[in-house]
C-alpha positions in Angstrom: -94.5 -41.1 44.8 -95.9 -40.3 41.0 -99.3 -41.7 40.6 -101.4 -42.0 37.1 -104.3 -43.7 35.6 -105.3 -44.5 31.9 -108.2 -41.8 31.0 -108.7 -42.9 27.3 -107.4 -45.0 24.6 -108.6 -43.3 21.7 -107.4 -39.6 21.6 -106.5 -37.6 18.7 -103.4 -35.1 19.2 -102.0 -32.4 17.0 -98.4 -31.3 17.9 -95.9 -29.3 15.9 -94.2 -32.9 14.8 -97.8 -34.0 13.3 -100.9 -35.7 14.2 -101.9 -38.6 15.9 -104.9 -40.5 16.0 -105.9 -43.1 18.7 -103.6 -41.9 21.7 -103.3 -43.0 25.2 -104.3 -40.2 27.3 -102.9 -40.4 31.2 -104.0 -38.7 34.1 -101.0 -38.3 36.5 -100.5 -36.6 39.8 -98.1 -36.6 43.2 -99.9 -37.0 46.5 -97.0 -34.9 47.8 -97.8 -32.1 45.7 -101.7 -31.4 45.1 -100.8 -29.0 42.3 -99.0 -30.9 39.8 -101.7 -32.7 37.9 -101.1 -33.4 34.3 -102.5 -35.2 31.2 -100.1 -37.0 29.0 -100.6 -38.5 25.6 -98.7 -41.2 24.1 -98.8 -42.2 20.4 -98.1 -45.6 19.1 -94.6 -46.3 17.9 -93.5 -43.1 18.8 -94.3 -42.4 22.9 -94.8 -39.3 24.7 -96.0 -36.6 22.4 -97.8 -34.3 24.7 -98.2 -33.0 28.5 -100.7 -30.7 29.3 -101.2 -29.1 33.0 -104.5 -29.7 34.5 -106.1 -26.2 34.9 -103.3 -24.2 33.7 -101.9 -23.3 30.1 -98.6 -24.9 30.4 -97.8 -27.8 28.1 -94.9 -29.6 26.3 -95.4 -30.9 22.8 -93.3 -33.1 20.7 -91.3 -30.8 17.8 -88.8 -32.9 16.2 -87.5 -36.7 16.5 -83.5 -37.0 16.1 -82.5 -40.5 14.9 
């Protein structure tokens, strides 16, 4: 039931792993759980680097990539 839409194609993001430019920012929600809205940021060649709860302080940041 999760839904989402692209909000931006050119976001700059800084996380413990590093800095990224031109990230895709999405807005995601679930109609069955109205309080679970978040922004997600995706970097080219890496994938998901940051998740932030809308209206809250919760976030998940990329800290390392294990190869």
